[in-house]
C-alpha positions in Angstrom: -11.7 31.4 11.7 -8.6 32.3 9.8 -7.4 31.5 6.3 -4.5 28.9 6.1 -2.6 31.5 4.0 -2.7 33.9 7.0 -1.4 31.2 9.5 1.4 29.7 7.4 4.8 31.4 7.0 5.3 29.8 3.6 2.6 28.4 1.3 3.9 27.5 -2.2 3.5 25.2 -5.1 6.0 23.8 -7.5 6.5 21.1 -10.1 7.5 17.7 -8.8 8.5 16.5 -12.3 6.4 17.1 -15.4 3.4 15.1 -14.1 3.0 16.2 -10.5 2.6 19.3 -8.4 3.8 19.7 -4.8 2.2 22.0 -2.3 4.3 23.0 0.7 2.8 24.6 3.9 5.4 25.7 6.4 5.0 27.3 9.8 7.4 29.2 12.0 5.4 28.5 15.1 4.7 25.1 16.6 1.4 26.1 18.0 0.1 27.4 14.7 1.2 24.1 13.0 -0.5 22.0 15.6 -3.7 24.2 15.4 -3.9 23.5 11.7 -3.2 19.8 11.9 -5.5 19.2 14.9 -8.3 21.2 13.2 -8.8 18.3 10.8 -9.4 20.7 7.9 -6.4 19.7 5.9 -7.2 16.2 4.6 -6.8 14.4 1.3 -10.6 14.9 0.9 -10.5 18.6 1.5 -7.6 19.1 -0.8 -9.2 17.0 -3.5 -12.4 19.1 -3.2 -10.5 22.4 -3.2 -8.6 21.4 -6.4 -11.3 19.4 -8.1 -9.2 16.3 -8.0 -10.3 12.6 -8.0 -9.4 10.9 -4.7 -6.6 8.9 -6.4 -4.9 12.0 -7.8 -3.2 12.8 -4.5 0.1 10.9 -4.5 1.6 12.1 -1.2 0.1 13.7 1.9 2.5 14.2 4.8 2.4 16.1 8.1 6.0 16.6 9.2 6.1 18.1 12.7 10.0 18.2 12.9 9.9 20.7 10.0 6.6 22.3 11.0 5.4 21.4 7.5 2.7 19.8 5.4 3.6 18.4 2.0 0.9 17.4 -0.5 1.7 16.0 -4.0 -0.9 15.5 -6.7 -1.2 14.6 -10.3 -1.3 17.4 -12.8 -4.3 17.5 -15.2 -1.9 18.4 -18.0 1.8 17.7 -18.0 4.1 20.6 -17.7 4.9 22.4 -20.9 2.4 20.7 -23.1 -0.5 22.2 -25.0 -3.1 23.5 -22.5 -0.7 23.9 -19.6 -1.3 27.3 -18.0 1.4 27.1 -15.4 4.6 25.5 -16.7 6.4 25.7 -13.4 3.4 24.8 -11.2 4.2 28.0 -9.2 0.7 29.4 -9.1 -1.3 26.4 -7.7 -1.3 27.2 -4.0 -4.2 29.7 -3.9 -7.0 27.2 -3.3 -5.1 25.7 -0.4 -4.4 29.1 1.2 -8.1 30.0 1.2 -9.1 27.0 3.4 -10.6 28.3 6.7 -9.1 27.0 10.0 -11.1 27.2 13.2 
């Protein structure tokens, strides 16, 4: 088993407006991309569990083979820049995803 963070070329997070965060997982190898997708490990349920999200918090979940990428967008618990926000740019939210183990 390998961590998703070791298989992906790029694994990042960013704001998608003040109320959403987007996770991007990009590969530079089609076989690695297919390995991850076909493993069934990356699902709305596994992402919700990794981030402590309610099932309805995931707004977008896309496998995009043409770009060898996965895009996941979810609701922020606290809007960007408000009291209690610890990551105003949403740039440090990718770690739980990179720790997922892929067979």
